[in-house]
N, C-alpha and C positions, 0 to 999 in steps of 0.2 A: 504494500500499500504506499509506504514511504517512497518506494522507487517511482510508483505511478504518479504520485503528487508532485514530486520533483520534476518529473518529465513535463507535467502540465505547467509548472511554474516557468520552467525554462522556455517551453514553447510560447507561452504568453509574453515573457520578457523579450523573446526574439521578435515576436509579432510587433510589440510596442516599438522596438528599435527600427524595424522596417518602416513603421508608419512615421516615426520621426524623421527618418532619412528621406522618405518620399516627398517630391516637391509638392507645395501647396497648390491647389488649383488656382489659376490666375483669375483676378477679379474681372468681372465682365466690363467691357469698355462701355463708357456712357454713350448713349445714342447721339450721333451727331445733330447739332441744332438745325432746323429746317432752313433752307436757303430762302431769304426774303425776296418778293418779286422785285424787279429791276424797274427803275423809272426812266423816262425819256431823258435824252441829253439835250443841251441847248440847240445843237445842230440839227436835231430832228423835228424841231417845230417848223411851221409853214415859213417859207421865205419872207423876209422883211427887209425894209429899206435899210435899217441899222440892225447890227448883230444881236441875237437874243443873249442874256445873261441868265444861268441857271442859279437859283438859290439853293440853300441847303435842304436836305430831306428832313422834315420835322415830324415829330411823333403827334398822333392824335388828328382829330378832324380840324379843318381851319376854323379859326375864331371869328373871322370876318369875311366878307365877301361870299361867293358861292351862294347868291340869293336863292337861286332856284332849287338848290339841294340841300340847303342847311338843315341840320337836325335829322337826316334820313340815315347816314351811316354812323355806326357806333364809334365812340372814341377808341375803344379797345380794339386793336387789330388794324388801325387806320394810321396811315402816314400821308403826308402831302408835300409838294414842292411847287414853289412859284417861279415864274420866268417873266423877265421883262425886257423891253428894248428902250433905246433912248427916246424914242417916240411914245405917243399915248397908245401903246399896245401891251397887253399883258396876257399871260396864260397861267394855267394851274393844272396840275395833275394830282388827283387823289387816288390812293390804292387802299382797299380794305380786304383783309384776309378773313373770311368767315370761318366759323368753327366747323361747319359742314357744306357740303356742295348744295344741299337743299337751302340752307340759309343765304348762300351766295346767290342762288337763282332768285330768291325772293327779293334780296336787296337789289339786285339789278333791275327786277321789275318794278319795284318802288321807286327807284331813281328814275327810270324811264317815265313813269306816271308823273313824278314831280316836274320833269322838264316839259312833258306835254301840257300841263296845266298851269305852268309857271306865268305865262303872260296874262291869263285871266286873273290869276291872284295878284299880279302886280297892278293890273287896272283896278281891281277892287280896292286896293290900298291907296292908289293915286289916280283919281278920276281924270286928271289931266293928261294922262299918259296915253298914247297911241302906239300901235304896233301891229306886227304880224309875226306869226310863228309858223315854221315849217318842219316836217319830218323828211329827211332826205334819204331815207332808206337803210337798209341793213347792210352791213360790211361782212363778208364771209371770211372770218378769221377766228380761230379756236371755237368758243361757243357762241360766237356772234357779237357784233357791235352795231350801235344805232346811232345815226347822226342827226343833229337837230340845229336849227338857227332861230334866233329871236331878235327881230329888228324893232327898236323902240324909238320913239321921238316925243318932244315937247314942242308942240307947234307954237306955243306962246313965245318961247324963247329961241326956237329954230334949231335946237340941238337934236342930233341923231346918233344912236349907238347900235352896234351890231355885236352880237354874240354868237359864237358857234360852240356846240356842246356834243359830247358823245359819252356813251355808256358801253363798256364791253366787259366780257368775263372769260376767264380761263380757269376752269376748275373752281376752286374756292376763292380765287382772287377776283375782285371786281374793280374796275378802274373808271373814273370820270375824268374827261379832259375838257378843259374850258379855255376858250380864246376870246378876246374882246378888244375892240377898238372904237373910236369915234368913226362914224360913216354908216353906210348902208350895205345891205347884202351884196349888191352888184360890185362893190369893191372888196369884198372879203375873199380870202383865198380858200374857196370852199374845197377844191380839189386837193390843195396842199393839206388842208386839215383832215381830209379823208386819208390821205397817206399817213399823216402823223397818228391818227387813231389806229390804223392798221398796224403801225410799228409799235405803238403803246401796248396793244394787246398782245402781239406776238411775242414782244420782249419780256413780258411778265415772268415767264419761266422757260 
């Protein structure tokens, strides 16, 4: 019995020694952080008489401007970037990464509705405002993009402004691109903005 017990203790000690010598399993590597969607560069905006300058990418939804779509996109998961020229022309791109594809699809639909009803809402708030709004069709890129224009004027003071807008989606990422300057739709770079929108959506991922 003593011999049997000694053999067991010896075997157990040997097993512990082997366990101690065995390399510890490597810790699981942390999952890589998801790559954020990419923004437009200044050179990808519609051609202008003076060069575009790109501002920094900022976290959250824009705090001012973006009159038509304000309050639609959540602050969480949203970033934006402003662009400007030396003339009275500006642009903005906003990107929101939704938590699910279904929520991204709904966000894109809500943004489109906000753009389609924007002029009527602006007129309700300012009865002296006149204007026209147009939907310029769908752009076939990723899950699709939609192009709009809103032409506004104040006849009493003779001022006119034109804004071009688009909403596009790639998976969970939704982007809004805005462009505006003084003038009318006839003088706006509609085809250039269409190209910019296509680039913006294709560039997300």
